[in-house]
C-alpha positions as CSV (number, residue, x, y, z in Angstrom):
1,M,-21.6,-7.4,-8.0
2,P,-17.4,-8.3,-7.4
3,R,-15.6,-4.9,-6.7
4,I,-12.5,-4.4,-9.0
5,L,-9.2,-2.8,-8.0
6,E,-8.0,-1.0,-11.6
7,I,-4.4,-0.7,-11.4
8,K,-2.6,1.5,-13.9
9,P,0.7,-0.4,-14.5
10,D,2.3,3.1,-15.9
11,H,1.5,5.2,-12.5
12,P,4.9,6.3,-11.0
13,I,4.1,4.1,-7.8
14,I,3.6,0.6,-9.2
15,V,6.8,1.4,-11.3
16,D,8.7,2.0,-8.7
17,L,7.0,-1.1,-6.7
18,D,8.3,-3.5,-9.6
19,K,11.3,-1.9,-9.6
20,H,11.9,-2.6,-5.5
21,R,9.7,-5.5,-5.5
22,E,12.3,-8.0,-3.8
23,D,12.7,-4.7,-1.2
24,A,11.9,-6.2,2.7
25,D,9.1,-3.4,2.6
26,A,7.5,-4.3,-0.4
27,D,4.7,-6.3,0.6
28,D,3.7,-3.2,2.9
29,Y,3.7,-1.0,0.6
30,I,1.3,-3.5,-1.3
31,E,-1.1,-4.1,1.6
32,L,-1.2,-0.3,2.2
33,L,-1.8,0.5,-1.3
34,Y,-5.2,-2.4,-1.3
35,D,-6.1,-0.7,2.3
36,Q,-6.1,2.9,0.8
37,A,-8.4,1.8,-1.8
38,L,-10.6,0.3,0.6
39,L,-10.6,3.5,2.5
40,V,-11.3,5.6,-0.2
41,E,-14.3,3.9,-1.2
42,G,-15.8,3.6,1.9
43,S,-15.3,0.0,2.9
44,P,-13.7,-1.0,6.4
45,I,-10.3,-2.6,6.2
46,D,-9.6,-5.6,8.1
47,D,-6.8,-4.6,10.3
48,P,-6.8,-1.0,11.3
49,G,-4.1,-1.8,13.7
50,K,-1.9,-3.5,11.1
51,F,-2.9,-0.5,8.8
52,A,-1.4,2.1,11.2
53,Q,1.8,-0.1,12.2
54,R,2.5,-0.3,8.4
55,M,2.1,3.3,7.7
56,S,4.3,4.3,10.8
57,K,7.0,1.6,9.8
58,L,7.3,3.5,6.1
59,M,7.1,6.9,7.3
60,A,9.5,6.2,9.9
61,G,11.8,4.5,7.5
62,A,11.4,7.7,4.6
63,L,11.9,9.9,7.1
64,S,15.3,8.3,8.5
65,D,16.8,8.5,4.8
């Protein structure tokens, strides 16, 4: 049975992502959300190293503001 990722369009994260979809980091945030969904359901992620790299980059950006 195929898995389904449900996205609530009114969730604050999705609303903010939509507002900032042209930002340089938007793709990283989207990939991060997808990888988190996989991890939560117990599935492996394709590239754990890339996941960690994305997480570090986004955290560094948030902490520098």
